[in-house]
C-alpha angles and dihedrals in degrees: 000000000000117000122203138199122205139217133189120205112196118198124188112182131174131160089264103042148007126213124186132186131176118202118199127178093266106025147020121224119201106208098177097109099035097086093246123149126209090253096051090049092050090048092051092050090051091050089051090056099258116148120207109235104167146001120211118195106210102175140334106314093359119106136162119211115201120208137179136187133183118262107232 
C-alpha cells in the first residue's frame, strides 16, 4: 500500500509585498525574507519530488498549493 506525505505552500501576494510559507508535517518554514519567488519555491518542491495535487484560492492574492509525495 502506498503511503504519502503532504505539504502546503501558502502564497500571499499583493502589488506591495509577497509572503510565502511552506507547511510540512513536522515543521513550518516562513520564506518571506529569504528572497524566494513563487516560481523558485515551486521549482524546489518539484525537484524534491513533491507533486501538486490542488490549488485553493482563499482570498484575493491568497492561495494554498497542496502537494504530496510518496514515502519511500
